[in-house]
C-alpha positions in Angstrom: 90.2 95.6 92.1 90.2 97.1 88.7 87.8 98.8 86.3 88.1 98.6 82.7 87.7 101.4 80.2 87.1 101.9 76.5 90.4 103.0 74.9 88.6 105.4 72.2 86.7 107.4 75.1 87.7 106.3 78.3 84.6 105.8 79.2 83.8 102.7 82.2 82.6 99.6 80.8 82.9 97.6 84.2 82.0 97.5 87.8 85.3 96.8 89.8 86.1 93.6 89.3 89.2 91.4 90.6 91.7 89.7 88.3 91.4 85.9 88.5 94.7 83.7 87.4 92.9 81.3 85.4 89.6 80.5 84.1 87.5 78.3 86.7 86.0 75.0 85.3 82.9 75.2 83.3 80.1 74.8 85.6 77.3 72.2 84.8 74.2 73.2 83.3 70.6 72.3 83.9 69.2 74.8 80.7 66.1 75.4 82.6 64.6 79.0 82.3 66.0 81.3 85.2 63.3 83.2 87.4 63.4 85.7 84.7 61.9 83.1 82.0 65.6 83.5 80.4 67.6 80.1 79.3 71.3 80.9 79.3 74.2 78.8 80.1 76.1 79.1 83.2 78.1 82.0 83.9 82.1 81.6 82.9 83.5 83.7 85.7 81.8 84.4 89.4 80.8 87.8 89.4 83.0 90.9 90.1 85.7 88.9 88.7 87.6 88.5 85.2 89.8 86.6 83.6 92.3 87.8 80.7 92.5 85.2 78.1 95.4 85.8 75.7 94.3 83.6 72.7 91.7 84.3 70.3 88.2 82.6 71.2 88.4 79.3 69.1 84.6 78.9 69.2 84.1 81.9 67.1 85.0 82.2 63.2 88.4 82.9 62.9 88.2 86.7 62.4 85.7 87.2 65.1 88.1 87.8 68.0 91.4 88.0 66.4 93.2 88.9 69.8 93.1 88.1 73.4 90.1 89.1 75.6 89.1 89.9 79.1 86.3 87.5 80.0 83.8 89.0 82.3 80.3 88.2 83.9 77.6 89.9 81.7 76.2 91.8 85.0 79.4 93.5 85.8 79.4 95.4 82.4 78.0 99.3 82.2 77.0 101.0 79.5 77.6 98.6 76.1 74.8 98.8 73.7 74.1 95.7 71.0 75.9 96.4 67.6 73.8 97.9 65.1 74.1 95.2 62.7 71.3 93.1 64.2 73.0 90.1 62.4 75.7 90.1 64.9 73.0 89.6 67.5 71.3 86.2 66.5 70.9 83.3 68.2 68.3 80.9 70.0 67.8 82.3 73.5 70.3 85.2 72.8 72.9 86.4 71.0 75.3 83.3 70.5 78.7 85.3 69.8 79.3 83.3 66.3 78.8 86.7 64.3 81.7 88.7 65.9 81.8 91.4 68.2 78.3 92.5 68.7 78.2 94.9 71.6 79.8 98.5 71.2 80.7 101.1 73.7 78.3 104.5 73.7 81.0 105.8 71.6 80.3 103.5 68.8 83.7 101.5 69.2 83.4 97.7 68.8 84.4 96.4 72.3 82.4 93.3 73.4 81.4 89.9 72.4 78.5 88.9 74.5 77.1 85.2 74.8 74.2 84.9 76.3 72.3 82.1 74.3 70.9 78.7 76.2 73.6 76.8 73.8 77.0 78.7 75.2 78.9 80.0 77.8 77.4 83.0 79.7 79.9 85.8 79.4 81.3 89.0 77.8 84.7 89.5 76.1 85.9 92.6 75.5 88.7 92.8 73.2 92.0 93.5 75.2 93.0 96.2 72.0 89.8 97.8 72.7 89.9 98.4 76.7 92.4 99.5 79.2 92.5 98.0 82.8 92.9 100.8 85.0 93.1 100.2 89.4 89.6 101.0 90.7 89.3 104.2 92.9 
């Protein structure tokens, strides 16, 4: 099990997570509201896991995520804050991630792209250059 930390300040960003060998297939979606009334696509990865994606995330604009990312279930993240530029948080039912990095570490470092819109995958992508992976204690 690993934890991911902010390279700028060392703050822990995730619960302990296990690295998967590859991205799981995208699960089918019913696009109905969950018990809390939120509409989100299905999660890209199961809770408690993450995947290293070495390529820029092609769904987004070319300058959104120029480097590889770690793809996590949003519920495995701790201590992330929405970006102060609210234009980066737009979407139908949540942030769609098409406006670049939209979450920051508590220290202010731009660190993650969260997609939680009804028309997108439900995931958090931590920019590999902004985080470091450590073995969980």
